[in-house]
C-alpha positions as a Markdown table, in Angstrom:
| # | Residue | x | y | z |
|---|---|---|---|---|
| 1 | Met | 10.0 | -20.2 | 12.0 |
| 2 | Arg | 9.4 | -16.6 | 13.4 |
| 3 | Gln | 8.4 | -13.6 | 11.6 |
| 4 | Val | 10.9 | -10.3 | 11.9 |
| 5 | Ile | 10.0 | -6.7 | 11.0 |
| 6 | Trp | 12.8 | -5.2 | 9.2 |
| 7 | Glu | 13.5 | -1.8 | 7.4 |
| 8 | Asp | 15.0 | -1.6 | 4.0 |
| 9 | Arg | 17.8 | 1.0 | 2.7 |
| 10 | Asn | 15.0 | 3.4 | 1.6 |
| 11 | Gly | 13.3 | 3.1 | 5.2 |
| 12 | Phe | 10.3 | 0.9 | 4.2 |
| 13 | Ser | 9.4 | -1.6 | 6.8 |
| 14 | His | 8.9 | -5.2 | 5.8 |
| 15 | Val | 7.7 | -8.5 | 7.5 |
| 16 | Ser | 9.7 | -11.7 | 6.6 |
| 17 | Met | 9.6 | -15.5 | 8.1 |
| 18 | Val | 13.0 | -16.6 | 9.1 |
| 19 | Arg | 14.3 | -19.8 | 10.8 |
| 20 | Asp | 14.3 | -19.6 | 14.5 |
| 21 | Glu | 17.9 | -19.9 | 14.8 |
| 22 | Asp | 18.6 | -17.1 | 12.1 |
| 23 | Pro | 19.4 | -13.7 | 13.3 |
| 24 | Asp | 17.1 | -10.7 | 12.7 |
| 25 | Ser | 19.6 | -9.8 | 10.2 |
| 26 | Ala | 18.8 | -12.5 | 8.1 |
| 27 | Ala | 15.3 | -11.1 | 7.5 |
| 28 | Ala | 15.8 | -9.5 | 4.2 |
| 29 | Gln | 16.9 | -13.2 | 2.9 |
| 30 | Gly | 13.7 | -14.7 | 4.6 |
| 31 | Ile | 10.6 | -15.4 | 3.2 |
| 32 | Pro | 8.4 | -12.2 | 2.4 |
| 33 | Leu | 5.3 | -11.9 | 3.8 |
| 34 | Gly | 4.3 | -8.1 | 3.2 |
| 35 | Pro | 3.0 | -5.5 | 3.1 |
| 36 | Pro | 2.9 | -5.1 | -0.8 |
| 37 | Asp | 5.2 | -2.6 | -2.3 |
| 38 | Val | 3.4 | 0.6 | -2.2 |
| 39 | Ser | 6.1 | 2.3 | -4.1 |
| 40 | Ser | 4.6 | 0.4 | -7.2 |
| 41 | Leu | 1.4 | 2.8 | -6.7 |
| 42 | Asp | 0.8 | 4.9 | -10.0 |
| 43 | Trp | 0.7 | 8.2 | -8.1 |
| 44 | Gln | 0.2 | 10.1 | -11.1 |
| 45 | Glu | -3.1 | 8.2 | -11.4 |
| 46 | Val | -4.1 | 8.7 | -7.9 |
| 47 | Cys | -3.6 | 12.3 | -8.4 |
| 48 | Arg | -5.8 | 12.4 | -11.4 |
| 49 | Gln | -8.4 | 10.6 | -9.8 |
| 50 | Val | -8.3 | 12.8 | -6.5 |
| 51 | Asn | -8.5 | 15.8 | -8.8 |
| 52 | Asn | -11.4 | 14.6 | -10.8 |
| 53 | Glu | -13.4 | 13.5 | -7.6 |
| 54 | Leu | -12.7 | 17.0 | -6.2 |
| 55 | Ala | -14.0 | 18.6 | -9.3 |
| 56 | Arg | -17.1 | 16.1 | -9.6 |
| 57 | Thr | -18.1 | 17.0 | -6.1 |
| 58 | Gly | -17.5 | 20.6 | -6.2 |
| 59 | Val | -14.8 | 21.0 | -3.6 |
| 60 | Leu | -13.0 | 23.5 | -5.2 |
| 61 | Thr | -11.9 | 26.4 | -2.7 |
| 62 | Trp | -11.1 | 26.6 | 0.7 |
| 63 | Gln | -14.8 | 27.8 | 1.4 |
| 64 | Asp | -16.0 | 24.3 | 0.1 |
| 65 | Val | -13.6 | 22.5 | 2.3 |
| 66 | Ile | -14.9 | 24.3 | 5.2 |
| 67 | Arg | -18.7 | 23.8 | 4.0 |
| 68 | Ser | -18.0 | 20.0 | 3.5 |
| 69 | Gln | -15.3 | 19.1 | 6.3 |
| 70 | Asn | -15.3 | 15.6 | 5.4 |
| 71 | Ala | -15.1 | 15.5 | 1.5 |
| 72 | Val | -11.4 | 15.7 | 1.0 |
| 73 | Thr | -10.8 | 12.8 | 3.4 |
| 74 | Arg | -13.4 | 10.7 | 1.9 |
| 75 | Ile | -12.1 | 11.2 | -1.6 |
| 76 | Val | -8.5 | 10.6 | -0.8 |
| 77 | Glu | -9.5 | 7.9 | 1.5 |
| 78 | Arg | -11.5 | 6.3 | -1.3 |
| 79 | Val | -9.0 | 6.5 | -4.0 |
| 80 | Val | -5.9 | 5.5 | -2.1 |
| 81 | Arg | -7.6 | 2.7 | -0.3 |
| 82 | His | -8.8 | 1.4 | -3.7 |
| 83 | Lys | -5.4 | 1.4 | -5.0 |
| 84 | Val | -3.9 | -0.2 | -2.0 |
| 85 | Leu | -6.3 | -2.9 | -1.7 |
| 86 | Glu | -5.5 | -3.5 | -5.4 |
| 87 | Leu | -1.8 | -4.4 | -4.5 |
| 88 | Phe | -3.0 | -6.7 | -1.7 |
| 89 | Arg | -5.1 | -8.6 | -4.3 |
| 90 | Gln | -2.2 | -8.7 | -6.8 |
| 91 | Met | 0.2 | -9.9 | -3.9 |
| 92 | Asp | -2.2 | -12.8 | -3.3 |
| 93 | Arg | -2.4 | -13.7 | -6.9 |
| 94 | Asp | 1.3 | -14.0 | -7.3 |
| 95 | Thr | 1.8 | -15.8 | -4.3 |
| 96 | Lys | -0.9 | -18.4 | -5.2 |
| 97 | Glu | 0.5 | -18.5 | -8.9 |
| 98 | Ala | 4.2 | -19.3 | -7.6 |
| 99 | Ile | 2.7 | -21.8 | -5.2 |
| 100 | Ala | 1.0 | -23.5 | -8.2 |
| 101 | His | 4.2 | -23.6 | -10.1 |
| 102 | Glu | 6.3 | -25.2 | -7.5 |
């Protein structure tokens, strides 16, 4: 078995396992390895959390951004990272559950 990186019709990259003798073009039918489907993120919730953190930390104007150069980066990184990590945890749980039912 070997890993193949492939791109779906929407431009998202995926990694799948295929048999050594299978062509790379068979990757979409191979065993999916990841990454998790980030399109399932609740972007409305991400926007709400970023907005609320900006308000809570007082980053309200361009001058606030200049004064606290890393505030926006920290807020966006924290919110998005948390959501992406949740996707990885869910993918891991789903994989373990599927294995247990085999």
